[in-house]
N, C-alpha and C positions, 0 to 999 in steps of 0.2 A: 590676294588674302580674303580671309571669309571668318564669319564666327557661327558655331552651329549650336545650337540646343536639343538635347533629345533626337540627334540624327535630323535635326531642322534646320536647314540653313537659315539665319536671322538678317545679315546684312554682309554682301560683297566688296569689293573693290577692287576696280581692274583699271586697265588704260584708258577706258571711254568712262572712266568716273563712279561713283558708291551707288549701290542700289539695293533698296530693303525689300528684303523675300518677306519678311513674318509681320502681316498687318497688325498684329496684337500690340507690335514695338511700335507703332506709328506715331512719332513724335516723341519718341523717349528713348531713343536710340543714338548714339554717333560712333565714327571710327576714325582712329587718325589714321593718314595715308603715311604718314611717315613711320610711327611705330608699332602701329598696328593695337592701340588700345582702346578697347571696347566701354565706352559708358553709357550705362543705364541710368534713367532718372525716374522719379515718381514711381519707385518700386513697388510691386503689389506682390499678393504671400505667394500667388501662384508663379512668380518670377522665379521662384528657387529652381535650383538643377545645378547641370553638371554643365558646361561651357567650354567649348573646345576650339581652340585656336588651329588653323590651317593654313598655307599657303606655298607659292611658289616664289623663286626666288633668281639672282640670276646662274647661281650654282646649282639649281633645280629645286626641289620640295624641300621643304624643310621639317624638323620633327614638329608635330602638332603638341600644342601646351592645352595641359587641361584646367578649369577653374571650377571649384565646387562653389554656389552661390546658396546661401539661407537669407529668406526674408523672414524677418519675425515683426507681429504685430504689437505695440506697447500693449502693457494691462491699465485699462482705466477705472475698474473698480473691483474690490474686493468686500465682500458680505458674508455674515456667519449667522446662521438663524437657529434658535433653539426650539424644541417641543419636547412637553413632558408626558410620557407613556406611564401608566398605571399597570399593575399587576391586576389577572381578573376580579381576585378576593382584595385590592386594594391596599393589601400590606408593603409593599415595594412599590417603588416607582424608579423611573429611569430619565435620563434627558438626552434627546438626539440633537448632535450638531450637525449643521449642514453649511457646506462653504461654495458658497458660487460666486465666479469670475467673470465678470465683461470685458468683454476684448482682449486682446493678446490671442495668443499662437504658442503651441508647444509650451503648455505649463507645467512647471513642477507644483505641487503643494506640499506644505509640511504644516503639523499641529505643534502646541505648544501649550503648557499648563503652566502658569505662575512665570512664566520665561523658563520652565524646561522642556525641552523639545522631547515629545513623543515618537520614537522611532517607528514603533509599531504601526503610525497613522501614515506614513507616507505616501505621496499620492492619493489619498482617500479622500472623495467628497464629504463622507460623514464620518461622525464617531458617537459614540454611546459612550456615558459617563454615567456614574450613581455617586454625586457627589456628596460627602458627608460634612460639607462645612462650603463656605462663599469661594469659589474659585475665578480665576481668570481665565479664559481660553482665548486663542488666537490661530489663525489658519492666516499662511505666508503665501501667496501664489508667486512667482517668478518665471522667467526666462531671460536668456540672455541680454535683453536690452530693458527689460524692466523688473520691478519688484514692488508689490505692496502689500499689506495687512490688514485683516478683518479681525475685532477683536466682539468679544460678548462674555459678559459676568453672569456663570450662575452659581444659584443658591440650593439649598437641599431641598428638595421638593419634598410637599406635606403628606404623609400615608393616610389612609382611613384611619387608623388607630394614633395618629398624633391630632387628628381634628375632632376624635372622640373625648382625648385628653384635653383640648382647649377647651373643647366647648364644656366639659363638666368643670373646670375650673371658671370658666364664666358665670357658670350658675350658682356657685360658691361665692362667688363675688357679689352677685347680685343680693344671694338670701342672707351675706351678713351687713350689706348695706341695707337691706329693707328692713333687718332685725332692731339696728343701731337707732334707725330713723322712728321704729316702733318705742323702742324705750323712751326714746328722748321724748316723744309725743306724751308717752305715759307721764312721767317724772314732771314734765309743764302740767298735765290736765291735775294732778296732784296737788303743785302746788297753787294754782289756783285758786281749787278746791277749798284748802285750808286758809288760805288768804281771805275769802268770801265768808269763811266759819266767823273767822275769827272778828270779821268787822259786825258779824249779825248777834255776836254775842258780848257786846258792848250793852250795859244795862239801860234800860229806857226808863225815863223817870214820867211815871203817870201823875200827870197836874192837872188839878180841876180847879176849873173858875167859874163862880156863881154869883149873881147879884140879887139882892132881896129889895122888892121896893118897899119903901117905910119913910119915915119920916130920915132916917139918915140911911143914903146908898152905902153899901160897901162892898168892894172886894175880897174874898176869902180865900184860902188854900184849905182843900181838909183832904184825908183819904179814901171816905167814903161818899156815896153819890146820894145818900138818903140822910143826911144830917140834918138835926132838927135844926128850924131855925129859931133865934133868940127871941124874934119878936112873934107873939101870940097873934093865932087867926090869920095866919098869913102863908099861903102857898108857895112854894119855891121850887123853882124848875132851873135844873142847872144841868151843864153835859160833863165827861171827862174827854179833856183832849189829851190824844198821845203823840208823842213828838220828843225832841229835844230840848231843854230848856232852853236855847239861845236860838230858837227859830225868829225868821222876820216876820211872819205871816202875826198880827195883834188877837188875842185870845177874845173869844167871843162871849160877850155879855148877856146873860139873858135877863128880863122882866119877869118880876113877880105879880101876878096879876091877882088884884084883891078889887071884888065886886061892889064894895059899899065903902069904897075909901073916897076922901075928900077931894075936888079937884085939886090939882096942884101944879106947878110948873116942875116939870121932868123932860129928861131926851128922852124917855122911853114912850110906847103907843099907850093909850089907857086901851081897855077891851072892858065893854058894857054888858 
């Protein structure tokens, strides 16, 4: 009995024992002496092919049996990437989606948008779309032993015209905010000026304090600076003090200088 693949004998069994003919299967293949079953371990993708069993029995040769073996690698990862492409004048744009598969063999691809299958994109690695709203796209890679899906969310791409409109709106907002701030500042300035003017408008009282040096020292209040003194031959010096009537600074009392007066006890200085 023997097994062959692509017209190459892999292993033979005879009265002398089992003999391996193909080194590529060393340590990975065994055959039953009783049933002739072939077992291949640690399968590789290149092990795929047609295997034929043939042999001789007590009654002579028996009909060959053919078995086709398919070996598939599992898919380990599916990734979807997007790239925006603008037209020459930037008036329109599109998004190109690319589906890449890591691992796997004999993989079939399918695309979906928001759960709806896109039949015209079967087994295509790229898909070009022009979304008018936000959409979810997915690429599914599958083979007989595994299946994985990659997903991406696509938003409407911004054209040159959309950018101009956005900038224009932004400038309008800035202008409106600046105008509002200017008017608010103007109102505050006017209010402060009016308040200061009202304070300045309060009547200031002119108060005159003066004193005369004589027999009787008195302090009087008068509206004019050159009011004659009731004491004859006396020179009177006095000043006008401007301010509020409730000031904390005491009024200044001036001395009347008399050159021929007699010595007297007074709190003022005598000038000779």
